[in-house]
N, C-alpha and C positions, 0 to 999 in steps of 0.2 A: 607350171608350178617351175619349172627346171628355168626358167628365167626369171625369177624369182630368188632361188638359189643362187642363180649369178649377179645378180644385183647385190646381194647382200652382202657376197663374200667379196663382193668389189668395194662395196662403200665400207668396210669392215679393213681391207688395204689401205683403200686411199685417205682413208681417214689416220691410218698408221705415220702418211711419210706427208714431206713438206711437197714435193715434188711429183706430181700424178704423172704417173704414164700416160703416153701419148699413144692414140690408137690402141689402149687395152694392153701395151706390150711396155713392161719396167726397162730402165737403158741396164740394170745389174740386175739378175739373177735371183742374188743376196735378199734385193727388196721384197721377191716372192716367198719370206718363207716368214715363218711366225717367230717372232721374238724369242723365245724358248727353244728354238731349233739352232743347234751348234753347226754354220756352217763347214765348218772345220771335216764336221764328222759328217757329212755328207757327198761334199763335193767329190771326193775320190771316184766313189760310185756312180756319179753321174757325167763322168769326166770319159769314166771306162763303157756308158753303155756306147749300143752302137745308135742313135738317135741323136746324137749330139743336141742334146737334151739343152745346155749351157749355154749353147752358141743362140741361140732363140726359142725356141719351145717351151723352154722354164720359163722363161722371160716373159707369158703370156698369163693376165690374169686370171685366163680359165685353161691353166694346164693341170691337165689330169695329171702329171709326175709331180707335180708340186702340189693339188689336193693330197697323193699318198705320202709325199714327204712332210708333210705340214700334220698327217694326219701320227705318221708314224714313225719320226725322225726322233723323236726324243727317246727312242727306243736302242739309236745306237749307240747310245751309252752303255757299259759293260755292264752297269751297275743296275740300272732300271729295266734291262733283259732280264733281268736273271727271276724278277715279280711279274714278267709281261705272260698273259696268259690268252690266247686267243684259239676257239672250236675246242676248248678244252684241252689244248697244249701245253706245253712249259716245259721249259728247262733246255731254253735254244743253245746248241753250236755258235758260240761267237754271236753276235748283235745283229739286226736285219741288214737285212742288203738291197740299194736299190739299186733296177733298171741291170738286173742278175742277167746275162748272157745263159742260155740251156741249149743246149747241143744236142739237133735231131739226127742226127746218123746222115746228115747230108749236107750238099757243100750250099754257099750263100750264106748272109746274112743268118744270125741265132736271132731268134725270137727272143726277144727281152721282156723280161716282166717288171711291173712296177715297185714291187718288192717283195722278197723272197727272206724265209726263216724253212730254217732244221732244228730237228732235235732225234736222237735215236731213234724213235718212235715212227717219225714223218716228215713229208715237208711241206709246205703252206708257199703258195703263189696268190700272191694278190696283183689285181690287173686293174686298175683305178679307170673309170669313165667319167667324165664332168659332162663336156658337151657334145663329143663327139654324135649321141647318138638323137642331137639333133637331123641329120643330115644323114641319109642312107648311103649303104656301102655295097658293092660288087663282091662276092668272097670266092676270091680267086685263089689257087693253088696250081705251082708247078707242077708237070708231068713229072715229075721227081717223087712228086709224092704217089708212091705205089707201095704194091705190098711183096714187088719184089726188094725196094730200097729198103722198106721199112716193116721189114718181116715180124717185127717183134711186137708189133702193133698189134692187139686184137679186132677182131673184122668189125664191133660196132666203129671203131674210129673212123676207116675206111666204108663203110654204109652213111655214116657221118658227112664227108669228105666228097660222096657221089652226089648225098642228097643235098647240099647247101652248094657243091659247085655251081659258079656265075648265078647264083639270087643275090636279089639285089632287096638289103635292109637296113635297120636301122640299127644294129646289135651286127657286131665285125667279126661274124663266126668264123672268118679265115683265121683274124689274129688270134682268139679264142681258142680253135684245134689245134692249132702251132704252138700257142704254148701247154697246150694238155701233151700235145707229140715229147713236149723237151719236161716236159714234170717225170712223163711215163721211161722217158728214156733214162732219164737222171735218176729215175726208182730201180730200174733194170739193172743199170752200173755201180751201183754205189752198194759198196760189199758190206755196210753196215744193214742197208735193208733187202738182204739177201735172205 
C-alpha cells in the first residue's frame, strides 16, 4: 500500500513539471511544493530548521517534510489560520510553524517538529512520516536522557526510554519520544500554560 501512495504522489508531481527529477530528487526545492503553497511563507521556517531541509531532503519526491508542508502550508496565511481547526482546537497564535525546534533542557541538537501550532489552551505538534517506516531504525538515546537531567518529566517517559532503548523497529520511537520531551518542556516553561 505504501509504495502505491508514493507512486501516486510521484505521478502527480511529475505531471506538474516539464523537467522531471533525476533519481527522485528535484533540482529546486520549490518544485516539490503544490501550486497553492506560497514558497515565501514556508522558506524561512524550512531554512531555520536543524535538518538543512532545503539543501537536499526537501527536494526528494518522498520527503516527509514536503508532505507536511503540502498538507498544512496554506495555513501560513494569517487569514486562513483563523478558520483552521484541528483536533477541536482553533484560534492559533500566529500561523503554523514548520521545522520548529523544541528545547529539551539538554545540550546538542534540538528536536525539530515537522509542524507546530499553539493557542492559549494547547500546543500541537505534527510529525510527518512518508516512507521512513519502510526501513527499520534502532532507537538510540544519549546517556543524558536521564532523571537527573530531565527531572521535569513524568516517570512514564523514562520507562519508555528504557523499554525502547536499542530496540529496532519500523517506527522511530527515539525521535518521537524526543519530540514529546520537547513538547512537555515547552508546556512546563510556557507562562500561559501554567
